[in-house]
ZANU-842681 format. One line per field, with one value per atom (N, C-alpha, C): residue number from 1; residue in three letters; atom name; x negated, y, z negated. Coordinates in steps of 0.2 Angstrom, whole numbers. Layout:
N
n c(NUM;...)
res c(ALA;...)
atom c(CA;...)
x c(X;...)
y c(Y;...)
z c(Z;...)
//
This chain:
69
n c(1;1;1;2;2;2;3;3;3;4;4;4;5;5;5;6;6;6;7;7;7;8;8;8;9;9;9;10;10;10;11;11;11;12;12;12;13;13;13;14;14;14;15;15;15;16;16;16;17;17;17;18;18;18;19;19;19;20;20;20;21;21;21;22;22;22;23;23;23;24;24;24;25;25;25;26;26;26;27;27;27;28;28;28;29;29;29;30;30;30;31;31;31;32;32;32;33;33;33;34;34;34;35;35;35;36;36;36;37;37;37;38;38;38;39;39;39;40;40;40;41;41;41;42;42;42;43;43;43;44;44;44;45;45;45;46;46;46;47;47;47;48;48;48;49;49;49;50;50;50;51;51;51;52;52;52;53;53;53;54;54;54;55;55;55;56;56;56;57;57;57;58;58;58;59;59;59;60;60;60;61;61;61;62;62;62;63;63;63;64;64;64;65;65;65;66;66;66;67;67;67;68;68;68;69;69;69)
res c(UNK;UNK;UNK;UNK;UNK;UNK;UNK;UNK;UNK;UNK;UNK;UNK;UNK;UNK;UNK;UNK;UNK;UNK;UNK;UNK;UNK;UNK;UNK;UNK;UNK;UNK;UNK;UNK;UNK;UNK;UNK;UNK;UNK;UNK;UNK;UNK;UNK;UNK;UNK;UNK;UNK;UNK;UNK;UNK;UNK;UNK;UNK;UNK;UNK;UNK;UNK;UNK;UNK;UNK;UNK;UNK;UNK;UNK;UNK;UNK;UNK;UNK;UNK;UNK;UNK;UNK;UNK;UNK;UNK;UNK;UNK;UNK;UNK;UNK;UNK;UNK;UNK;UNK;UNK;UNK;UNK;UNK;UNK;UNK;UNK;UNK;UNK;UNK;UNK;UNK;UNK;UNK;UNK;UNK;UNK;UNK;UNK;UNK;UNK;UNK;UNK;UNK;UNK;UNK;UNK;UNK;UNK;UNK;UNK;UNK;UNK;UNK;UNK;UNK;UNK;UNK;UNK;UNK;UNK;UNK;UNK;UNK;UNK;UNK;UNK;UNK;UNK;UNK;UNK;UNK;UNK;UNK;UNK;UNK;UNK;UNK;UNK;UNK;UNK;UNK;UNK;UNK;UNK;UNK;UNK;UNK;UNK;UNK;UNK;UNK;UNK;UNK;UNK;UNK;UNK;UNK;UNK;UNK;UNK;UNK;UNK;UNK;UNK;UNK;UNK;UNK;UNK;UNK;UNK;UNK;UNK;UNK;UNK;UNK;UNK;UNK;UNK;UNK;UNK;UNK;UNK;UNK;UNK;UNK;UNK;UNK;UNK;UNK;UNK;UNK;UNK;UNK;UNK;UNK;UNK;UNK;UNK;UNK;UNK;UNK;UNK;UNK;UNK;UNK;UNK;UNK;UNK)
atom c(N;CA;C;N;CA;C;N;CA;C;N;CA;C;N;CA;C;N;CA;C;N;CA;C;N;CA;C;N;CA;C;N;CA;C;N;CA;C;N;CA;C;N;CA;C;N;CA;C;N;CA;C;N;CA;C;N;CA;C;N;CA;C;N;CA;C;N;CA;C;N;CA;C;N;CA;C;N;CA;C;N;CA;C;N;CA;C;N;CA;C;N;CA;C;N;CA;C;N;CA;C;N;CA;C;N;CA;C;N;CA;C;N;CA;C;N;CA;C;N;CA;C;N;CA;C;N;CA;C;N;CA;C;N;CA;C;N;CA;C;N;CA;C;N;CA;C;N;CA;C;N;CA;C;N;CA;C;N;CA;C;N;CA;C;N;CA;C;N;CA;C;N;CA;C;N;CA;C;N;CA;C;N;CA;C;N;CA;C;N;CA;C;N;CA;C;N;CA;C;N;CA;C;N;CA;C;N;CA;C;N;CA;C;N;CA;C;N;CA;C;N;CA;C;N;CA;C;N;CA;C;N;CA;C;N;CA;C;N;CA;C)
x c(-103;-97;-99;-95;-97;-93;-95;-92;-85;-83;-76;-72;-74;-71;-71;-76;-76;-70;-70;-65;-58;-57;-50;-48;-53;-52;-50;-54;-53;-46;-44;-37;-31;-32;-27;-27;-32;-33;-28;-24;-19;-20;-26;-27;-28;-30;-31;-26;-21;-16;-12;-10;-7;-11;-18;-22;-23;-23;-23;-16;-11;-4;-4;-6;-6;-11;-16;-21;-18;-14;-11;-5;-1;4;1;-4;-7;-10;-13;-15;-9;-3;3;5;6;9;4;-2;-7;-7;-6;-5;1;7;13;13;9;8;4;-1;-5;-1;3;7;13;16;21;17;11;8;6;4;3;9;14;21;23;23;25;21;14;10;11;13;14;21;26;32;32;28;27;23;18;14;18;23;27;32;35;39;36;30;26;25;23;22;28;33;40;42;41;43;38;32;27;29;31;33;39;44;50;49;45;43;39;34;31;35;40;44;49;50;54;51;44;40;40;41;40;34;30;25;27;23;25;24;28;27;20;16;9;9;15;15;17;19;21;28;32;39;43;43;47;54;58;65;66)
y c(-199;-195;-189;-189;-183;-177;-171;-165;-165;-168;-169;-172;-178;-181;-177;-173;-169;-164;-161;-155;-158;-164;-167;-169;-171;-173;-166;-161;-155;-152;-152;-149;-153;-160;-164;-165;-162;-163;-157;-159;-155;-155;-157;-157;-151;-145;-139;-134;-136;-132;-128;-131;-127;-122;-123;-118;-112;-113;-107;-104;-107;-104;-100;-102;-98;-92;-93;-87;-82;-84;-79;-76;-79;-77;-72;-73;-69;-62;-63;-57;-53;-56;-52;-48;-51;-48;-43;-44;-38;-32;-33;-28;-24;-28;-25;-21;-23;-20;-13;-13;-7;-2;-4;0;4;-1;2;7;5;9;16;16;23;27;24;27;30;26;28;33;33;38;45;45;52;54;50;52;54;51;52;59;60;66;72;71;77;78;73;74;78;76;79;86;88;95;99;96;100;101;96;96;101;101;106;113;114;121;123;119;120;122;118;119;126;127;133;140;139;145;146;141;143;146;146;150;157;161;168;170;175;177;181;181;185;193;197;204;206;209;211;216;220;225;222;216;212;214;217;219;214;208;202;204;199;200;200)
z c(98;99;104;109;114;112;115;114;115;121;123;117;114;109;103;101;95;96;102;103;103;106;105;98;94;87;83;85;82;83;89;91;88;88;85;77;74;67;64;59;56;48;46;39;36;39;36;38;42;45;39;34;28;25;25;22;27;33;38;38;37;37;30;25;19;19;22;24;28;33;37;34;30;26;21;17;13;16;22;26;28;30;32;26;20;14;12;12;11;15;21;26;25;24;22;16;11;4;5;9;11;14;19;23;18;14;9;4;2;-3;0;6;10;10;12;13;6;1;-6;-8;-7;-10;-7;-1;2;-1;-1;-4;-12;-15;-23;-23;-19;-19;-17;-12;-10;-16;-19;-25;-31;-32;-38;-36;-30;-28;-29;-26;-27;-34;-38;-45;-49;-47;-51;-49;-42;-40;-44;-45;-48;-55;-59;-66;-67;-62;-63;-61;-57;-56;-62;-66;-72;-78;-78;-83;-82;-87;-87;-91;-88;-92;-98;-103;-109;-107;-111;-110;-113;-109;-111;-117;-117;-123;-129;-129;-135;-138;-133;-135;-138;-135;-137;-139;-141;-142;-149)
//
């Protein structure tokens, strides 16, 4: 079998085509998931920071003299 015949057979062989397609699909879904996770983590971090700031602004420190109500 010559190199040319081997290359011709390799190009025409479709037995592993579905595995390659599934691999590419998995890669695409993984990359999309990473992109979505990065976007969501920034949004969630901003929301948490804003929420934390709002909660801390509601707290009043106690009177150091102990006057109380």
